[in-house]
C-alpha positions in Angstrom: -0.1 -0.1 0.1 1.1 3.5 -0.8 0.2 4.8 2.6 2.4 2.1 4.1 5.5 3.8 2.8 7.8 6.1 4.9 5.4 5.8 8.1 8.4 4.7 10.1 6.9 1.2 10.5 9.0 -1.7 8.7 6.0 -3.1 6.8 8.1 -5.0 4.4 10.4 -6.8 7.0 13.6 -5.8 5.3 13.1 -2.0 5.9 13.1 -1.3 2.2 9.7 0.7 2.5 11.7 3.0 5.0 14.9 3.6 3.0 16.2 7.2 3.6 16.6 7.7 -0.2 12.9 6.6 -0.5 11.7 8.8 2.6 13.8 11.9 2.4 11.9 13.8 -0.3 9.2 16.1 0.1 7.0 14.0 -2.2 7.2 11.0 0.3 5.8 13.3 2.9 2.9 14.6 0.7 0.2 12.1 1.9 -2.1 12.5 4.8 -0.8 11.6 8.4 3.1 12.3 7.4 5.6 14.3 9.1 8.7 15.9 7.5 11.8 15.9 9.9 14.2 18.5 9.9 16.9 16.2 8.5 14.4 15.4 5.5 13.1 11.9 6.7 9.5 11.2 6.9 7.6 9.7 9.6 4.0 8.9 10.5 2.4 11.5 12.4 1.3 8.7 14.9 4.8 8.5 16.4 5.3 12.1 16.6 5.4 13.6 20.3 5.4 10.2 21.7 8.7 10.6 23.6 11.0 8.5 21.2 13.4 9.7 18.5 11.9 8.4 15.1 13.4 11.1 13.0 16.9 10.6 14.2 17.5 14.3 15.0 14.8 14.3 17.7 12.8 17.0 15.5 9.7 15.0 15.9 9.9 15.4 19.6 11.2 18.9 20.1 8.6 20.5 17.9 7.1 22.4 20.5 4.3 24.0 18.5 3.0 20.5 17.4 3.6 19.0 20.7 1.9 21.8 22.7 -1.5 21.0 21.0 -1.3 17.3 22.3 -4.6 16.7 24.4 -3.8 16.6 28.2 -3.8 13.3 30.1 -7.6 11.8 30.0 -6.8 9.7 33.1 -5.8 12.6 35.4 -7.8 12.4 38.5 -7.0 15.9 40.0 -5.2 18.5 37.8 -3.1 20.8 40.3 -2.5 24.6 39.4 1.1 23.5 38.5 0.0 21.1 35.9 0.8 18.0 38.0 -1.6 15.1 38.3 -2.2 13.5 41.7 -5.0 10.8 42.5 -8.3 11.5 44.2 -6.9 9.5 47.2 -4.2 12.3 47.8 -6.5 15.1 47.9 -7.7 16.9 50.9 -5.4 14.6 53.0 -3.5 17.6 54.8 -0.4 16.8 52.6 0.9 19.1 49.9 1.1 16.5 47.2 0.9 18.9 44.4 3.8 20.9 45.5 1.9 24.1 45.2 -0.9 23.2 47.9 -3.5 23.5 45.2 -4.8 19.8 46.2 -5.7 21.3 49.7 -6.9 24.8 49.0 -10.8 24.0 48.0 -11.3 21.1 50.7 -14.4 21.1 53.0 -14.0 18.1 55.4 -16.7 16.0 56.6 -18.9 17.2 54.0 -20.3 16.5 50.6 -21.3 18.7 47.7 -24.5 20.6 48.7 -27.2 20.7 46.2 -27.4 23.2 43.3 -28.7 26.8 44.7 -29.4 29.1 41.9 -30.0 31.8 44.3 -26.5 31.4 45.7 -25.1 32.4 42.2 -22.9 29.1 42.5 -22.9 27.1 39.7 -22.1 23.6 41.2 -22.9 22.5 44.6 -21.9 25.7 46.2 -18.5 26.0 44.4 -18.0 28.5 41.9 -16.7 26.4 39.1 -16.5 22.6 40.0 -17.4 20.5 43.0 -16.2 16.8 43.4 -17.0 14.6 46.2 -14.4 12.5 47.9 -14.2 9.8 50.4 -15.3 11.9 53.5 -15.2 15.4 51.9 -15.5 17.4 48.6 -13.3 19.8 47.1 -13.9 23.0 44.8 -11.8 23.4 41.8 -11.5 26.1 39.0 -11.2 26.2 35.3 -7.7 26.2 33.9 -6.1 29.6 34.7 -7.9 30.3 37.7 -7.2 28.9 41.6 -9.2 28.8 44.8 -9.1 32.0 46.7 -7.3 31.6 49.9 -9.8 33.5 51.9 -12.9 31.8 50.4 -12.3 28.1 49.5 -15.5 28.1 47.0 -14.6 31.1 45.0 -12.1 31.2 42.0 -9.6 34.0 41.2 -7.3 34.6 38.4 -4.1 32.4 38.6 -0.9 34.5 37.7 1.1 32.1 35.7 3.9 34.6 35.0 4.4 35.3 38.9 4.2 31.7 39.7 6.4 30.3 36.8 3.6 28.3 35.2 4.1 29.4 31.8 6.4 28.1 28.9 7.3 31.5 27.5 10.9 31.6 26.4 11.4 35.5 27.3 8.4 37.7 28.4 5.5 36.6 30.0 2.3 38.9 30.4 -0.5 37.7 32.8 -4.2 37.9 31.6 -7.3 37.1 33.0 -7.5 33.2 33.2 -4.5 33.0 30.8 -1.3 34.7 29.7 0.5 35.7 26.6 4.1 35.4 25.6 6.4 37.9 23.9 10.4 38.4 23.0 13.2 40.7 23.8 14.3 43.0 21.0 16.5 41.0 18.4 14.1 37.9 18.7 10.8 36.8 17.2 8.2 34.5 18.6 7.7 31.4 16.7 3.9 31.0 17.2 1.2 31.7 19.6 1.3 28.5 21.5 4.8 27.1 22.2 6.3 30.5 23.4 9.5 29.9 21.7 11.5 32.9 20.9 14.1 32.7 18.1 17.1 35.0 17.4 16.8 37.1 14.3 20.3 36.5 13.6 20.7 32.7 13.5 24.8 32.9 14.0 25.2 31.8 17.4 28.1 29.7 18.6 28.2 27.3 21.6 31.6 27.7 23.2 32.7 24.8 25.1 36.2 23.8 26.6 37.6 20.3 26.1 40.7 19.7 28.1 43.4 21.7 26.4 41.2 23.2 23.9 38.1 25.7 23.4 35.8 24.8 20.5 32.7 26.5 19.0 29.9 24.6 17.8 28.1 27.0 15.1 24.4 26.4 15.4 23.3 27.5 12.1 26.0 25.3 10.2 26.3 22.6 12.6 30.1 22.6 12.3 32.9 22.8 14.9 35.7 25.3 14.7 38.9 25.9 16.8 39.1 28.9 19.0 41.8 28.2 21.5 44.2 25.0 21.6 47.6 24.1 23.3 46.6 25.0 26.6 46.8 22.8 29.7 43.4 22.2 31.1 40.6 24.6 30.7 38.2 24.6 33.6 35.7 27.4 32.9 35.0 30.3 30.4 33.0 33.2 29.8 33.1 36.2 27.2 32.6 39.8 26.8 30.3 40.5 23.8 31.4 44.4 23.6 35.0 43.5 23.7 34.8 40.4 21.5 36.9 38.5 23.9 36.8 35.1 25.6 38.3 34.4 29.1 39.0 31.0 30.5 40.5 29.4 33.5 43.8 26.8 33.4 43.6 25.0 36.5 46.7 23.3 35.8 48.6 26.4 35.4 46.7 28.2 37.9 46.2 31.2 35.6 43.3 33.3 33.9 43.7 34.1 30.2 41.9 35.8 27.4 41.9 35.9 23.6 39.8 37.7 20.9 36.9 35.7 19.7 37.2 34.0 16.2 36.0 36.6 13.5 36.3 39.5 16.0 37.7 42.6 14.9 35.7 42.9 11.5 36.8 39.2 10.8 40.6 39.8 11.2 40.8 37.3 14.0 40.9 33.8 12.3 41.8 31.9 15.6 42.3 32.8 19.1 45.7 33.6 20.9 46.2 33.3 24.6 47.1 36.3 26.7 48.0 35.8 30.2 46.5 38.1 32.9 48.7 39.0 35.8 46.5 38.4 38.8 49.5 38.0 41.2 48.1 35.3 43.2 49.1 31.6 44.0 45.6 30.2 44.7 44.1 28.0 42.2 41.3 29.6 40.1 38.0 27.5 39.7 35.7 29.5 37.7 35.4 32.8 36.1 32.6 35.5 34.9 32.7 38.5 33.0 30.9 42.0 33.8 30.4 43.2 30.4 28.9 46.5 31.6 31.8 48.1 33.7 34.5 45.4 32.2 35.3 44.0 35.3 36.5 40.3 35.8 35.1 37.9 38.6 36.2 34.6 39.6 36.4 32.0 42.4 39.8 30.4 43.6 40.7 27.8 46.2 43.7 28.1 48.6 45.2 24.8 49.3 48.2 26.0 51.3 46.7 25.4 54.9 45.2 22.3 56.3 41.9 23.0 55.1 41.1 24.4 51.5 39.9 28.0 51.6 37.7 29.3 49.1 37.5 33.1 47.8 35.4 35.3 45.5 37.7 37.8 43.6 37.4 40.8 41.3 39.8 42.7 39.1 39.9 44.8 36.0 39.6 42.6 32.9 43.1 42.8 32.1 44.1 41.6 35.7 44.9 45.1 37.4 43.8 45.7 41.1 43.1 42.3 42.3 40.5 42.4 45.5 39.1 39.7 47.6 35.1 40.1 48.0 34.2 37.0 50.0 36.9 35.1 51.8 35.1 33.2 54.8 32.6 30.4 55.0 33.6 29.2 51.6 35.2 25.7 51.2 35.2 24.6 47.5 33.7 27.2 45.1 32.7 25.4 41.8 30.9 28.1 39.8 30.2 32.0 39.7 27.7 34.1 37.8 27.1 37.9 37.8 24.3 40.1 36.8 25.5 43.3 36.1 22.0 44.5 35.0 20.6 44.0 38.6 24.0 44.4 40.3 23.9 40.8 41.9 26.4 37.9 41.9 26.0 34.1 42.7 28.3 31.4 43.4 28.1 27.7 44.2 30.1 25.8 47.1 30.5 22.1 47.1 32.1 21.9 50.3 31.4 20.3 53.6 28.2 22.5 53.7 26.8 22.7 49.9 25.1 25.7 49.1 24.4 28.5 46.6 24.7 32.1 47.8 24.4 35.5 46.4 25.5 39.0 47.3 25.8 42.5 45.5 28.7 42.5 43.1 30.9 44.6 45.5 30.7 41.7 48.1 28.0 43.1 50.4 24.4 42.0 51.3 25.6 38.3 51.4 22.7 35.9 51.9 22.1 32.1 51.2 20.0 31.2 48.1 19.9 27.5 48.1 20.7 25.3 51.3 18.7 22.1 50.9 18.6 19.2 48.4 21.7 20.1 47.1 25.3 18.3 47.1 27.3 19.2 44.3 26.1 22.5 42.8 28.0 23.9 39.8 27.3 25.4 36.4 25.2 28.5 37.4 23.8 30.6 34.5 21.5 33.6 34.3 18.9 33.8 32.1 18.8 37.4 31.4 15.9 37.1 28.8 13.6 35.4 31.2 13.4 37.1 34.5 16.9 36.7 35.5 16.3 33.5 36.8 19.1 31.2 38.0 19.7 27.8 36.6 22.2 25.3 38.0 23.2 21.8 37.9 24.1 19.5 40.5 26.5 16.7 39.6 26.1 14.2 42.1 22.4 14.3 42.2 21.9 14.3 38.5 19.4 17.3 38.3 19.1 20.6 36.8 17.1 23.3 38.5 15.7 27.0 38.3 15.1 29.6 40.9 14.3 33.3 41.0 16.7 35.5 42.5 14.7 36.0 45.5 14.7 32.6 46.4 11.0 31.8 45.2 9.8 29.3 42.4 12.4 26.8 42.8 11.8 24.0 40.0 13.3 20.8 38.6 14.0 21.0 35.0 15.3 17.7 34.4 16.5 14.7 36.6 17.7 11.3 36.3 20.7 9.2 35.1 19.9 10.2 31.6 21.8 13.4 32.3 25.1 11.6 32.9 26.2 14.1 35.7 26.1 17.5 34.2 29.2 19.7 34.8 28.3 23.1 33.3 25.3 24.7 31.6 24.1 27.9 29.9 20.8 29.0 28.4 19.8 30.7 25.2 16.4 31.2 23.5 14.4 28.3 24.7 17.4 25.8 25.1 19.7 24.6 27.8 23.0 23.5 26.7 25.1 21.4 29.1 28.2 19.2 29.3 28.2 15.8 30.9 31.1 14.2 33.0 30.1 10.6 32.2 29.8 10.3 28.5 31.6 13.4 27.5 28.9 15.2 25.4 27.6 18.4 24.8 23.7 18.3 24.9 20.9 20.6 24.0 17.5 20.6 25.7 14.5 22.6 26.2 14.7 24.8 29.3 11.3 23.7 30.5 12.2 20.0 30.2 10.1 19.7 27.2 10.9 17.1 24.4 14.0 14.9 24.4 17.8 15.8 24.8 19.9 16.1 21.6 23.7 15.4 21.8 25.4 17.9 19.3 29.0 17.0 20.3 30.3 13.6 21.5 33.5 11.8 22.3 34.9 14.8 24.1 38.0 14.3 26.2 37.3 16.4 29.3 34.3 18.7 28.8 33.7 21.4 31.4 32.6 24.9 30.8 30.1 25.9 28.2 28.8 29.5 27.0 26.5 30.7 24.2 28.0 33.3 22.2 25.7 35.6 20.5 25.9 39.6 20.2 22.1 39.5 21.6 23.0 37.1 24.4 23.3 40.1 26.7 21.7 43.3 26.8 24.6 45.6 25.7 22.6 48.7 25.7 22.5 49.0 29.5 23.9 52.1 30.8 27.2 51.9 32.6 26.9 53.5 36.1 30.7 53.7 36.2 30.9 55.6 33.0 30.7 59.1 34.4 32.2 58.6 38.0 35.7 58.9 39.0 37.1 55.9 40.9 40.9 55.8 41.2 41.1 51.6 40.8 37.9 49.6 40.8 34.2 50.7 40.2 31.8 47.9 41.1 28.3 47.8 40.3 25.6 47.5 42.9 21.9 47.6 42.7 20.7 51.1 41.6 24.3 52.5 41.2 28.1 51.8 41.8 30.6 51.6 44.4 34.5 52.6 44.2 36.8 49.9 45.9 40.4 49.3 46.4 42.7 46.6 45.7 43.8 44.2 48.4 46.1 45.7 50.9 45.1 49.2 50.1 42.8 51.5 52.1 40.8 54.8 50.9 42.5 58.0 51.3 41.1 61.5 51.9 38.2 60.3 54.0 36.4 58.7 51.1 36.4 55.6 48.9 36.9 57.5 45.4 40.7 57.5 45.8 42.9 54.5 47.2 46.3 54.5 48.8 47.7 52.1 46.1 50.0 52.6 43.0 48.5 53.0 39.5 49.4 50.2 37.2 49.8 50.3 33.3 47.0 49.0 31.3 47.7 45.5 29.9 47.9 45.8 25.9 45.1 44.2 24.1 45.4 40.5 22.9 47.2 40.1 19.6 45.5 39.4 16.3 46.1 35.8 14.9 45.3 35.6 11.3 46.3 32.0 10.8 43.7 30.0 8.6 42.8 26.5 7.8 44.0 25.1 11.1 47.0 27.0 11.5 48.1 28.4 14.9 50.1 31.3 16.1 53.3 31.4 17.9 55.4 34.4 19.1 58.6 35.0 16.9 60.9 37.3 18.7 62.9 39.8 16.7 65.2 42.5 17.8 62.6 45.3 17.7 59.1 43.5 18.6 57.5 40.4 19.2 55.4 39.2 16.2 53.0 36.3 15.6 53.9 33.8 12.7 51.8 30.9 11.7 52.6 27.2 12.1 50.5 25.6 9.4 49.2 22.1 9.1 50.7 19.5 6.5 49.7 20.6 2.9 48.9 24.1 3.9 51.2 27.0 2.7 51.6 30.7 3.1 52.3 33.2 5.9 48.8 32.9 7.0 48.2 29.3 5.9 45.9 30.4 3.3 46.7 28.2 0.5 46.4 24.4 0.2 49.5 22.6 -1.4 47.4 20.0 -2.7 43.8 20.5 -2.9 41.7 18.0 -1.3 39.0 18.6 -3.7 40.9 18.6 -6.9 39.3 16.5 -9.7 40.4 12.8 -10.8 42.7 14.2 -13.6 44.7 15.9 -10.9 44.7 13.0 -8.8 45.7 10.7 -11.6 48.7 13.0 -12.6 50.0 13.0 -9.2 50.0 9.2 -9.3 51.4 8.6 -12.8 54.3 11.1 -12.7 56.2 9.1 -10.3 55.4 5.7 -11.8 56.6 7.1 -15.0 59.8 8.4 -13.8 60.3 4.9 -11.9 59.7 2.9 -15.2 62.2 5.2 -17.1 64.8 4.4 -14.6 64.0 0.8 -14.5 64.4 0.9 -18.4 67.7 2.6 -18.4 69.2 0.2 -15.8 68.1 -2.7 -17.9 69.8 -1.3 -20.8 72.9 -0.6 -19.1 73.0 -4.0 -17.5 72.2 -5.5 -21.0 75.0 -3.8 -22.7 77.7 -4.4 -19.8 76.8 -8.2 -19.2 75.7 -9.4 -22.6 77.4 -12.5 -23.9 80.6 -12.3 -26.1 80.3 -11.8 -29.9 76.6 -10.6 -29.6 76.2 -7.2 -31.6 74.2 -4.4 -30.1 72.8 -1.6 -32.6 75.7 -2.3 -35.0 78.5 -1.1 -32.4 81.6 -3.0 -32.0 83.1 -4.5 -28.8 86.8 -4.1 -27.8 87.2 -7.9 -27.5 85.9 -8.5 -31.1 87.9 -9.2 -34.3 87.8 -6.4 -37.1 88.2 -7.5 -40.8 89.0 -4.5 -43.0 90.8 -4.0 -46.4 94.4 -4.9 -46.1 96.7 -7.9 -46.0 97.1 -8.3 -42.1 94.8 -9.6 -39.4 94.9 -8.0 -36.0 93.8 -9.5 -32.9 92.6 -7.9 -29.7 93.6 -4.4 -28.7 96.8 -2.8 -30.4 99.3 -3.8 -27.8 101.9 -4.6 -30.1 105.7 -3.5 -29.7 107.3 -1.5 -32.2 110.5 -3.8 -32.2 108.8 -7.0 -32.7 109.5 -9.5 -35.3 108.5 -9.0 -38.9 105.4 -9.8 -40.6 104.5 -13.2 -41.2 104.2 -14.4 -45.0 100.8 -15.0 -46.3 101.4 -18.6 -47.1 101.6 -19.6 -43.5 99.1 -21.7 -41.8 98.4 -20.9 -38.3 98.1 -23.9 -36.2 96.0 -24.0 -33.0 98.1 -26.5 -31.5 99.0 -26.2 -27.5 101.3 -23.3 -27.0 101.6 -23.7 -23.3 105.3 -24.6 -23.8 106.0 -21.2 -25.2 106.4 -18.1 -22.7 103.1 -16.3 -23.7 99.8 -15.8 -22.2 97.6 -15.4 -25.2 93.9 -16.4 -25.5 91.1 -15.1 -27.8 87.6 -16.2 -27.9 87.7 -16.1 -31.6 89.5 -19.6 -31.6 86.6 -21.0 -30.0 84.1 -19.6 -32.3 85.8 -21.4 -35.4 85.1 -24.9 -33.8 88.3 -26.1 -34.9 87.9 -25.6 -38.7 91.5 -25.6 -39.1 92.7 -21.8 -39.4 92.1 -18.2 -40.3 92.5 -16.8 -43.9 92.8 -13.5 -45.0 90.3 -11.8 -47.3 92.1 -10.6 -50.2 91.3 -7.1 -51.3 90.3 -8.0 -54.8 88.8 -11.6 -55.7 89.0 -13.2 -58.8 85.5 -12.7 -60.9 84.0 -16.0 -61.7 86.5 -18.1 -59.9 85.4 -21.5 -59.1 86.8 -24.1 -56.8 86.4 -26.5 -54.1 87.5 -24.4 -51.3 84.9 -23.8 -48.4 82.7 -20.7 -48.0 83.9 -18.2 -45.7 81.3 -17.4 -42.9 81.6 -14.1 -40.8 81.7 -14.9 -37.0 78.9 -13.5 -35.2 81.1 -11.0 -33.3 82.9 -9.5 -36.4 82.3 -6.2 -37.9 83.0 -5.7 -41.4 84.4 -2.2 -42.1 84.7 -0.2 -44.0 83.7 -2.0 -47.3 81.2 -4.8 -47.6 82.7 -8.4 -47.9 81.1 -10.6 -50.6 81.0 -14.4 -49.5 82.7 -16.2 -52.4 84.8 -19.2 -52.6 88.4 -18.4 -51.4 91.2 -18.6 -54.0 93.3 -21.6 -54.0 96.4 -20.9 -52.1 99.2 -23.0 -51.0 99.8 -22.8 -47.3 102.5 -23.7 -45.2 102.1 -25.0 -41.9 103.5 -23.3 -38.8 102.7 -22.8 -35.1 100.8 -19.8 -34.1 103.0 -16.8 -33.4 101.3 -13.6 -34.0 103.2 -10.5 -34.7 103.9 -8.1 -32.2 103.9 -5.1 -34.2 101.5 -3.6 -36.8 103.0 -4.0 -40.2 101.0 -1.4 -41.6 100.1 -3.3 -44.9 
């Protein structure tokens, strides 16, 4: 059946009806009851919003517009104001089973719903909206968006979902009578009227995350990763300043805090980060960092382990490391995270020591108070949602939970819980998403910040993931006025609610009876980080010269240029280019092999075999004349005279003579009795019984041709072989 194709059900039994090539087109999802996934796959609407990733990219479960319209659970016996379902047996039992006490608000004990009385202007049994009998009592309840009035348990009043955190607005919630509406901050747009999801108008967001010795950026729009910082020791935490386009991080192994320009900063000049160390003048180990992007101060936590017991501190300084000051130095054992809110003037830190807790204070260290004290063991990963009422998120690594709370301590809610979190270490929030890293599985995960849908892993197999921050120019409200801009503070100017406060570095005190001027030396401002122009995976290093310190690029293999801008061999070249690279070495090798074979053949060939008409130094040469010469011309000038022509040379044994003479030519004659001279002019038409002269294989006839004819009748006298030792010249 056509309707059985691409319905995420294996109807064929071999999966052929669900092949990606068949189900990844718009045509395959044109039928009724089909859903087109973001990755192009097609699934049946029956499996959408069922809590299972049928698409492969979780888009069938994280479409909050579609999943928001799903009908509520029909088997819910009692719906709490916070949308939690409880059984009727738990209603009116004097126990807050809902968590917001709404299951005890409308209770009338030892009574049952009275009969309908139209004169009382109550619709059902004396209750304004609903009346429901229980075992020994009855309870009044209200329509969605309303709740029981505390001072009249039969009356319903509007439920303020925005104040109670019962909404799903990504940014701004506006309460209405019986309902609410959602809107977005500047630079964002509401996706629809039901899900409350706000999306940035500029989709170019990057998720910065640290992984051991490096910082990488996951580009959300392109879904690719780029290098930001590399070759560090152990990066523990990170943050950034959007106005300065700088990234700050803690290297816990080196016990230092460093900074760098972000990739594509300074109008695109920065291609990759280059670390600059801040001179913080301390020996303690920094554990976390947070940036005040309004007044450009730097906050961090550190642990001093020089004593018998670790001692934690909350510190502040200028962004370049000048004028270090301790803000919190007591009642703190093991600080794990810090977050600042310069818009409201508050800061927050987490302590995982002997008494785990989350605390808050003004950004000058005053007005300290606890925020979370119970149900917490190892809090970390503090993050402020600036777009959504400045609520504070955190993760508990040991309890496997992610929670949220308002800055006044109200509306504490669990967002995610369970072993599926894999012990979260750090988190950040942007749009409607939470981004967090996991210790157990080494992943960077994305999930809805209200806990809807299912998690999506966007980066896996991380070696040692720790900090995470979402980098976007609309992440922070950079239009906030700086209260320190128009005031004079000699050293530090710290933001507090409604204003600012001047402060002095450690071991310095105010002078002249106020806090504007400090009894401390002024320090020169640290130069800005250097711009690294290296591309295509290149990294910068310092090259000292006589005049200055410049940056040079160390390029990866196959990349050339001063800025690593050119690939030596393009990885995307066509087949012809790859073939040429392969063929040229093979041709050269074959030519060398051929030349070697020719050389060996010429040098090692058997005696007497001519090659290309060339003579050999050991051959016998026949030429015009009356003498025969054997071998190379080694005859002495005073040798005996020339033998007469009518002498027959005997091949008998000459070992008795004091001569060492041998010539392969004798072997070539096969003992035919001798060698005769070829006359320069042969008689024409001569006939006789003499044998035909056959040219030996190694002889070369030069300069005139030799015509093979019967030799003339010559009387020969026998004599032992005794060649002459000098050329007669005949």
